[in-house]
N, C-alpha and C positions, 0 to 999 in steps of 0.2 A: 761573122761568127759561124762556125760549123761544128758538127759533131763527128768525132772520130771514135769508133768502137773501142779501140784500145786505150785511148787517152781521155775520153770524155769530151767536154766542150773545148774546142780550140778557138782562141780569140786572137785576132791579128793585132799587131802593134797599134795600128790606127784606131781600133775599136776600144782600146784601153782608155780609161779616164785620164785626163791631162795630168792630175797629180801623180798617178802611178807611172806614167811615161816620164815624168820629171824625177821621181824618186828612184826608179830602178837604175839609171845610169849613175846617180850619186852613190847608191849602195855598191855598185860594182867598182866604182873608183875609191870607195871607202872615204868619201867626202862628207863628214858629219854636218858641217855648216850647210851644204847644199841640200842634204837630206832633210834637215830640220826646216829649211826655208819653204818646203812644199806643203807643210802643214798649216792650216788656218789657225787663227788664235783660239778658236773653240774646238779644235780637232780632238778626237779620241781615237786611240789605237788599242785594239785588243790583241794581246800576244800571250800565248800559252794560258788562255782562260782568264787573264787579268786585263782590266781596262785602265789605260793611262790617258791623261789629258795633256793638252799642249804644254802647259807649264812643266809637267813632269818629263816631257820629251827632251828637255834641255840637258838632262843628266845621263846617268848610266844606261837607261833603257835604250835611248836612241843610239848611243855609242855602241851598245851591244848589237842592236839591229843593223847598224851600218857596217860595223867592223867584222862581225862574225859572218862567215859564208852561209 
């Protein structure tokens, strides 16, 4: 990890947590099933100030997170 004055903290791909490294390619591929699979059963996601739990990720939220750029 390094600091870049113009961009803040720059993190290398290898420094990202494994779930993030799994989620990002699924997001880019718009693969909803693969994106959902990286979340643990007790996962929580905060998006635009609202927190969603794993069971809620099966529906519209994860589809929106995966499909929208």
